[in-house]
OpenMM code with the backbone's topology and positions (N, CA, C; nanometers):
from openmm import Vec3, app, unit

residues = "MET ALA ARG THR ALA LYS GLU ARG ILE GLU THR ASP PRO ALA SER SER GLY ILE PHE GLN ALA LEU MET ASP SER LEU SER ALA LEU GLU GLY CYS GLU LEU GLN GLU ASN ALA SER SER PHE HIS VAL THR HIS GLY ARG ALA PHE LEU GLY ILE HIS PRO ARG ARG GLY GLY ILE LEU VAL ASN VAL VAL LEU GLU SER GLU LEU GLU SER ASP ARG VAL HIS ARG ALA GLU ARG VAL SER SER ASN ARG TRP HIS ASN GLU VAL ILE VAL LYS ASP ALA THR GLU ILE ASP ALA GLU PHE LEU SER TRP VAL ARG ALA ALA TYR ALA LEU THR ALA".split()
positions = [
    Vec3(0.0843, -0.1186, -0.0003),
    Vec3(0.0007, -0.0003, 0.0000),
    Vec3(0.0885, 0.1238, 0.0003),
    Vec3(0.0544, 0.2194, -0.0865),
    Vec3(0.1311, 0.3449, -0.0975),
    Vec3(0.1124, 0.4273, 0.0310),
    Vec3(0.2218, 0.4906, 0.0729),
    Vec3(0.2187, 0.5642, 0.1986),
    Vec3(0.2131, 0.7149, 0.1817),
    Vec3(0.2884, 0.7712, 0.0901),
    Vec3(0.2945, 0.9148, 0.0765),
    Vec3(0.1857, 0.9598, -0.0220),
    Vec3(0.1567, 1.0879, -0.0170),
    Vec3(0.0588, 1.1440, -0.1111),
    Vec3(0.1043, 1.1235, -0.2539),
    Vec3(0.2324, 1.1440, -0.2778),
    Vec3(0.2875, 1.1271, -0.4137),
    Vec3(0.2704, 0.9824, -0.4598),
    Vec3(0.3034, 0.8859, -0.3740),
    Vec3(0.2870, 0.7465, -0.4085),
    Vec3(0.1417, 0.7107, -0.4365),
    Vec3(0.0503, 0.7667, -0.3557),
    Vec3(-0.0907, 0.7364, -0.3742),
    Vec3(-0.1413, 0.7882, -0.5081),
    Vec3(-0.0944, 0.9065, -0.5474),
    Vec3(-0.1337, 0.9630, -0.6769),
    Vec3(-0.0725, 0.8847, -0.7905),
    Vec3(0.0559, 0.8558, -0.7800),
    Vec3(0.1261, 0.7856, -0.8880),
    Vec3(0.0752, 0.6428, -0.9127),
    Vec3(0.0203, 0.5784, -0.8106),
    Vec3(-0.0258, 0.4407, -0.8276),
    Vec3(-0.1733, 0.4293, -0.8656),
    Vec3(-0.2419, 0.5411, -0.8771),
    Vec3(-0.3824, 0.5386, -0.9171),
    Vec3(-0.3967, 0.6172, -1.0472),
    Vec3(-0.4314, 0.5506, -1.1582),
    Vec3(-0.4365, 0.6196, -1.2875),
    Vec3(-0.5371, 0.7374, -1.2895),
    Vec3(-0.6483, 0.7241, -1.2229),
    Vec3(-0.7473, 0.8326, -1.2231),
    Vec3(-0.6911, 0.9526, -1.1466),
    Vec3(-0.6364, 0.9290, -1.0298),
    Vec3(-0.5796, 1.0368, -0.9495),
    Vec3(-0.4634, 1.1036, -1.0228),
    Vec3(-0.3832, 1.0231, -1.0879),
    Vec3(-0.2665, 1.0756, -1.1593),
    Vec3(-0.3090, 1.1719, -1.2700),
    Vec3(-0.4075, 1.1348, -1.3485),
    Vec3(-0.4555, 1.2198, -1.4554),
    Vec3(-0.5147, 1.3495, -1.4064),
    Vec3(-0.5936, 1.3402, -1.2988),
    Vec3(-0.6548, 1.4585, -1.2415),
    Vec3(-0.5478, 1.5499, -1.1844),
    Vec3(-0.4527, 1.4925, -1.1121),
    Vec3(-0.3448, 1.5702, -1.0513),
    Vec3(-0.2667, 1.6450, -1.1590),
    Vec3(-0.2363, 1.5746, -1.2723),
    Vec3(-0.1605, 1.6401, -1.3798),
    Vec3(-0.2394, 1.7524, -1.4429),
    Vec3(-0.3685, 1.7315, -1.4628),
    Vec3(-0.4528, 1.8398, -1.5194),
    Vec3(-0.4579, 1.9585, -1.4243),
    Vec3(-0.4651, 1.9363, -1.2950),
    Vec3(-0.4649, 2.0427, -1.1995),
    Vec3(-0.3326, 2.1163, -1.1983),
    Vec3(-0.2211, 2.0412, -1.2019),
    Vec3(-0.0874, 2.1044, -1.2009),
    Vec3(-0.0684, 2.1857, -1.3292),
    Vec3(-0.1149, 2.1366, -1.4434),
    Vec3(-0.1045, 2.2121, -1.5672),
    Vec3(-0.1802, 2.3451, -1.5567),
    Vec3(-0.2986, 2.3395, -1.4955),
    Vec3(-0.3779, 2.4626, -1.4777),
    Vec3(-0.3104, 2.5591, -1.3814),
    Vec3(-0.2493, 2.5067, -1.2752),
    Vec3(-0.1871, 2.5939, -1.1776),
    Vec3(-0.0592, 2.6584, -1.2304),
    Vec3(-0.0009, 2.6046, -1.3355),
    Vec3(0.1237, 2.6623, -1.3910),
    Vec3(0.1001, 2.8039, -1.4427),
    Vec3(-0.0246, 2.8399, -1.4714),
    Vec3(-0.0547, 2.9765, -1.5159),
    Vec3(-0.0522, 3.0780, -1.4020),
    Vec3(-0.0539, 3.0320, -1.2798),
    Vec3(-0.0544, 3.1211, -1.1629),
    Vec3(0.0887, 3.1423, -1.1142),
    Vec3(0.1325, 3.2650, -1.1114),
    Vec3(0.2724, 3.2947, -1.0707),
    Vec3(0.2988, 3.2716, -0.9249),
    Vec3(0.4157, 3.2164, -0.8953),
    Vec3(0.4635, 3.2055, -0.7609),
    Vec3(0.4037, 3.0967, -0.6749),
    Vec3(0.3316, 3.0041, -0.7354),
    Vec3(0.2722, 2.8922, -0.6598),
    Vec3(0.3794, 2.7897, -0.6272),
    Vec3(0.3702, 2.7319, -0.5092),
    Vec3(0.4564, 2.6236, -0.4682),
    Vec3(0.3746, 2.5060, -0.4252),
    Vec3(0.4209, 2.3876, -0.4570),
    Vec3(0.3561, 2.2638, -0.4155),
    Vec3(0.4368, 2.2062, -0.2976),
    Vec3(0.3683, 2.1931, -0.1848),
    Vec3(0.4344, 2.1388, -0.0656),
    Vec3(0.3709, 2.0045, -0.0356),
    Vec3(0.4564, 1.9006, -0.0297),
    Vec3(0.4073, 1.7689, 0.0015),
    Vec3(0.4092, 1.7464, 0.1498),
    Vec3(0.2992, 1.7003, 0.2026),
    Vec3(0.2869, 1.6597, 0.3420),
    Vec3(0.2767, 1.5069, 0.3467),
    Vec3(0.2591, 1.4520, 0.4613),
    Vec3(0.2545, 1.3067, 0.4742),
    Vec3(0.1438, 1.2449, 0.3888),
    Vec3(0.0245, 1.3015, 0.3910),
    Vec3(-0.0866, 1.2390, 0.3201),
    Vec3(-0.1534, 1.3315, 0.2198),
    Vec3(-0.0959, 1.4514, 0.1974),
    Vec3(-0.1599, 1.5445, 0.1069),
    Vec3(-0.0563, 1.6437, 0.0515),
    Vec3(-0.1052, 1.7362, -0.0293),
    Vec3(-0.0242, 1.8440, -0.0826),
    Vec3(-0.0935, 1.9741, -0.0474),
    Vec3(-0.0135, 2.0785, -0.0265),
    Vec3(-0.0693, 2.2138, -0.0177),
    Vec3(-0.0140, 2.2940, -0.1311),
    Vec3(-0.0968, 2.3741, -0.1952),
    Vec3(-0.0531, 2.4655, -0.2950),
    Vec3(-0.0520, 2.6012, -0.2282),
    Vec3(0.0639, 2.6663, -0.2282),
    Vec3(0.0815, 2.7914, -0.1529),
    Vec3(0.1262, 2.9053, -0.2447),
    Vec3(0.0937, 3.0229, -0.1997),
    Vec3(0.1394, 3.1471, -0.2586),
    Vec3(0.1453, 3.2427, -0.1411),
    Vec3(0.2486, 3.2258, -0.0583),
    Vec3(0.2545, 3.2963, 0.0696),
    Vec3(0.1854, 3.2180, 0.1800),
    Vec3(0.0697, 3.1665, 0.1495),
    Vec3(-0.0053, 3.0760, 0.2407),
    Vec3(-0.0787, 2.9776, 0.1557),
    Vec3(-0.1250, 2.8708, 0.2183),
    Vec3(-0.1967, 2.7652, 0.1446),
    Vec3(-0.3315, 2.8166, 0.0981),
    Vec3(-0.3616, 2.7914, -0.0277),
    Vec3(-0.4949, 2.8250, -0.0798),
    Vec3(-0.5667, 2.7016, -0.1387),
    Vec3(-0.4925, 2.5925, -0.1554),
    Vec3(-0.5518, 2.4671, -0.1990),
    Vec3(-0.4906, 2.3517, -0.1214),
    Vec3(-0.5738, 2.2570, -0.0854),
    Vec3(-0.5260, 2.1303, -0.0291),
    Vec3(-0.5639, 2.0220, -0.1280),
    Vec3(-0.4699, 1.9308, -0.1572),
    Vec3(-0.4965, 1.8234, -0.2493),
    Vec3(-0.4774, 1.6905, -0.1742),
    Vec3(-0.5867, 1.6136, -0.1648),
    Vec3(-0.5876, 1.4900, -0.0861),
    Vec3(-0.6208, 1.3732, -0.1766),
    Vec3(-0.5246, 1.2845, -0.2008),
    Vec3(-0.5500, 1.1688, -0.2867),
    Vec3(-0.6581, 1.0790, -0.2333),
    Vec3(-0.7399, 1.0331, -0.3220),
    Vec3(-0.8443, 0.9365, -0.2917),
    Vec3(-0.8404, 0.8298, -0.3990),
    Vec3(-0.8859, 0.7087, -0.3694),
    Vec3(-0.8927, 0.6074, -0.4709),
    Vec3(-0.9931, 0.6490, -0.5761),
    Vec3(-0.9463, 0.6588, -0.6995),
    Vec3(-1.0366, 0.6953, -0.8088),
    Vec3(-1.0541, 0.8454, -0.8247),
    Vec3(-0.9748, 0.9276, -0.7574),
    Vec3(-0.9868, 1.0730, -0.7710),
    Vec3(-0.9078, 1.1445, -0.6672),
    Vec3(-0.9382, 1.2715, -0.6511),
    Vec3(-0.8733, 1.3523, -0.5453),
    Vec3(-0.9788, 1.4434, -0.4836),
    Vec3(-0.9547, 1.4773, -0.3588),
    Vec3(-1.0363, 1.5744, -0.2881),
    Vec3(-0.9544, 1.7047, -0.2869),
    Vec3(-1.0134, 1.8113, -0.3343),
    Vec3(-0.9477, 1.9408, -0.3382),
    Vec3(-1.0183, 2.0323, -0.2394),
    Vec3(-0.9388, 2.0870, -0.1454),
    Vec3(-0.9897, 2.1796, -0.0468),
    Vec3(-0.9555, 2.3214, -0.0942),
    Vec3(-1.0566, 2.3993, -0.1312),
    Vec3(-1.0388, 2.5325, -0.1830),
    Vec3(-1.0677, 2.6330, -0.0688),
    Vec3(-0.9696, 2.7143, -0.0335),
    Vec3(-0.9827, 2.8081, 0.0774),
    Vec3(-1.0312, 2.9433, 0.0221),
    Vec3(-1.1501, 2.9816, 0.0643),
    Vec3(-1.2123, 3.1041, 0.0174),
    Vec3(-1.2716, 3.1845, 0.1334),
    Vec3(-1.3196, 3.3033, 0.1028),
    Vec3(-1.3805, 3.3887, 0.2040),
    Vec3(-1.5245, 3.3503, 0.2330),
    Vec3(-1.5828, 3.2654, 0.1480),
    Vec3(-1.7223, 3.2273, 0.1701),
    Vec3(-1.7443, 3.0839, 0.1270),
    Vec3(-1.8590, 3.0331, 0.1649),
    Vec3(-1.8992, 2.8998, 0.1271),
    Vec3(-1.9414, 2.8996, -0.0186),
    Vec3(-1.8944, 2.8021, -0.0936),
    Vec3(-1.9367, 2.7874, -0.2339),
    Vec3(-2.0755, 2.7285, -0.2397),
    Vec3(-2.1573, 2.7837, -0.3289),
    Vec3(-2.2927, 2.7329, -0.3492),
    Vec3(-2.2912, 2.6517, -0.4784),
    Vec3(-2.2628, 2.5241, -0.4677),
    Vec3(-2.2603, 2.4372, -0.5831),
    Vec3(-2.2843, 2.2943, -0.5418),
    Vec3(-2.3488, 2.2200, -0.6288),
    Vec3(-2.3712, 2.0772, -0.6025),
    Vec3(-2.2388, 2.0010, -0.6041),
    Vec3(-2.1341, 2.0616, -0.6612),
    Vec3(-2.0026, 1.9938, -0.6671),
    Vec3(-1.9298, 1.9978, -0.5345),
    Vec3(-1.9727, 2.0827, -0.4430),
    Vec3(-1.9072, 2.0924, -0.3109),
    Vec3(-1.9527, 1.9789, -0.2230),
    Vec3(-1.8587, 1.8969, -0.1859),
    Vec3(-1.8851, 1.7814, -0.1014),
    Vec3(-1.9151, 1.8255, 0.0410),
    Vec3(-1.8364, 1.9219, 0.0905),
    Vec3(-1.8503, 1.9720, 0.2274),
    Vec3(-1.7884, 2.1113, 0.2340),
    Vec3(-1.8470, 2.1950, 0.3166),
    Vec3(-1.7901, 2.3277, 0.3397),
    Vec3(-1.7837, 2.3491, 0.4908),
    Vec3(-1.6711, 2.4064, 0.5359),
    Vec3(-1.6525, 2.4267, 0.6768),
    Vec3(-1.5945, 2.5671, 0.7005),
    Vec3(-1.6574, 2.6426, 0.7889),
    Vec3(-1.6058, 2.7721, 0.8276),
    Vec3(-1.4948, 2.7495, 0.9266),
    Vec3(-1.3740, 2.7997, 0.8949),
    Vec3(-1.2569, 2.7762, 0.9812),
    Vec3(-1.2162, 2.9042, 1.0577),
    Vec3(-1.2659, 3.0180, 1.0138),
    Vec3(-1.2462, 3.1451, 1.0868),
    Vec3(-1.3536, 3.2418, 1.0388),
    Vec3(-1.3492, 3.3616, 1.0887),
    Vec3(-1.4539, 3.4595, 1.0558),
    Vec3(-1.4568, 3.4932, 0.9049),
    Vec3(-1.3446, 3.4776, 0.8372),
    Vec3(-1.3413, 3.5123, 0.6968),
    Vec3(-1.2751, 3.4055, 0.6086),
    Vec3(-1.2768, 3.2798, 0.6523),
    Vec3(-1.2225, 3.1729, 0.5710),
    Vec3(-1.3091, 3.0465, 0.5786),
    Vec3(-1.3296, 2.9894, 0.4614),
    Vec3(-1.4043, 2.8657, 0.4511),
    Vec3(-1.3199, 2.7637, 0.3751),
    Vec3(-1.3266, 2.6406, 0.4169),
    Vec3(-1.2682, 2.5288, 0.3439),
    Vec3(-1.3821, 2.4625, 0.2670),
    Vec3(-1.3728, 2.4675, 0.1356),
    Vec3(-1.4719, 2.4100, 0.0471),
    Vec3(-1.4129, 2.2844, -0.0177),
    Vec3(-1.4671, 2.1687, 0.0133),
    Vec3(-1.4130, 2.0419, -0.0359),
    Vec3(-1.4874, 1.9997, -0.1631),
    Vec3(-1.4096, 1.9741, -0.2668),
    Vec3(-1.4624, 1.9282, -0.3960),
    Vec3(-1.3948, 1.7958, -0.4292),
    Vec3(-1.4748, 1.6942, -0.4534),
    Vec3(-1.4203, 1.5633, -0.4957),
    Vec3(-1.4185, 1.5636, -0.6492),
    Vec3(-1.3002, 1.5436, -0.7022),
    Vec3(-1.2799, 1.5407, -0.8484),
    Vec3(-1.2466, 1.3962, -0.8900),
    Vec3(-1.3350, 1.3416, -0.9750),
    Vec3(-1.3181, 1.2014, -1.0147),
    Vec3(-1.2776, 1.1853, -1.1604),
    Vec3(-1.2640, 1.2984, -1.2322),
    Vec3(-1.2239, 1.2928, -1.3718),
    Vec3(-1.1555, 1.4251, -1.4073),
    Vec3(-1.0537, 1.4173, -1.4898),
    Vec3(-0.9762, 1.5366, -1.5284),
    Vec3(-1.0630, 1.6421, -1.5964),
    Vec3(-1.1734, 1.6012, -1.6592),
    Vec3(-1.2618, 1.6985, -1.7262),
    Vec3(-1.3316, 1.7866, -1.6244),
    Vec3(-1.3322, 1.7482, -1.4984),
    Vec3(-1.3932, 1.8296, -1.3921),
    Vec3(-1.3052, 1.9507, -1.3543),
    Vec3(-1.1819, 1.9537, -1.4064),
    Vec3(-1.0966, 2.0704, -1.3886),
    Vec3(-1.1382, 2.1653, -1.4990),
    Vec3(-1.2548, 2.2242, -1.4857),
    Vec3(-1.3169, 2.3043, -1.5899),
    Vec3(-1.3201, 2.4518, -1.5495),
    Vec3(-1.3869, 2.5350, -1.6272),
    Vec3(-1.3924, 2.6790, -1.6057),
    Vec3(-1.4467, 2.7132, -1.4661),
    Vec3(-1.5523, 2.6478, -1.4231),
    Vec3(-1.6095, 2.6750, -1.2929),
    Vec3(-1.5083, 2.6441, -1.1815),
    Vec3(-1.4521, 2.5268, -1.1879),
    Vec3(-1.3540, 2.4847, -1.0874),
    Vec3(-1.2340, 2.5822, -1.0873),
    Vec3(-1.1825, 2.6140, -1.2034),
    Vec3(-1.0678, 2.7037, -1.2110),
    Vec3(-1.0989, 2.8448, -1.1624),
    Vec3(-1.2246, 2.8867, -1.1768),
    Vec3(-1.2625, 3.0175, -1.1210),
    Vec3(-1.2513, 3.0180, -0.9693),
    Vec3(-1.2846, 2.9050, -0.9063),
    Vec3(-1.2697, 2.8928, -0.7600),
    Vec3(-1.1224, 2.8940, -0.7235),
    Vec3(-1.0391, 2.8262, -0.7995),
    Vec3(-0.8951, 2.8223, -0.7753),
    Vec3(-0.8367, 2.9633, -0.7861),
    Vec3(-0.8732, 3.0351, -0.8899),
    Vec3(-0.8220, 3.1722, -0.9103),
    Vec3(-0.8685, 3.2635, -0.7972),
    Vec3(-0.9906, 3.2466, -0.7499),
    Vec3(-1.0406, 3.3291, -0.6382),
    Vec3(-0.9628, 3.2975, -0.5108),
    Vec3(-0.9319, 3.1725, -0.4869),
    Vec3(-0.8526, 3.1355, -0.3686),
    Vec3(-0.7107, 3.1924, -0.3798),
    Vec3(-0.6551, 3.1815, -0.4989),
    Vec3(-0.5202, 3.2366, -0.5243),
    Vec3(-0.5185, 3.3876, -0.5012),
    Vec3(-0.6208, 3.4564, -0.5462),
    Vec3(-0.6295, 3.6030, -0.5336),
    Vec3(-0.6302, 3.6479, -0.3854),
    Vec3(-0.6809, 3.5621, -0.2984),
    Vec3(-0.6805, 3.5967, -0.1552),
    Vec3(-0.5424, 3.5952, -0.0936),
    Vec3(-0.4443, 3.5376, -0.1619),
    Vec3(-0.3111, 3.5308, -0.1097),
    Vec3(-0.2258, 3.6498, -0.1530),
    Vec3(-0.2745, 3.7287, -0.2436),
    Vec3(-0.1952, 3.8424, -0.2975),
    Vec3(-0.1911, 3.9570, -0.2028),
] * unit.nanometer
topology = app.Topology()
chain = topology.addChain("A")
for resn in residues:
    res = topology.addResidue(resn, chain)
    for name in ("N", "CA", "C"):
        topology.addAtom(name, app.Element.getBySymbol(name[0]), res)
């Protein structure tokens, strides 16, 4: 059984494809860094604005925003402070890295500027 986040992504074809599509999209954002933790990744630009958590058959992306997202795609939303929400989106196919999803990513990125 894979132990690290990287191993979990690399050994699951679905997760690998989604992760690559997400990384390709993030390359357009200046100054982003990918930090690997024991079981996940954080995408930072001064502070973390995305959490990437490998799952079998996909990935869970935690988008840090100022408000709760109103979408059926949001698996769970949690208020973590007076002006920050963690919005969890489960992505099971690379095609789900679409315009709507990327607008959330850009909004989270903008909060770090």
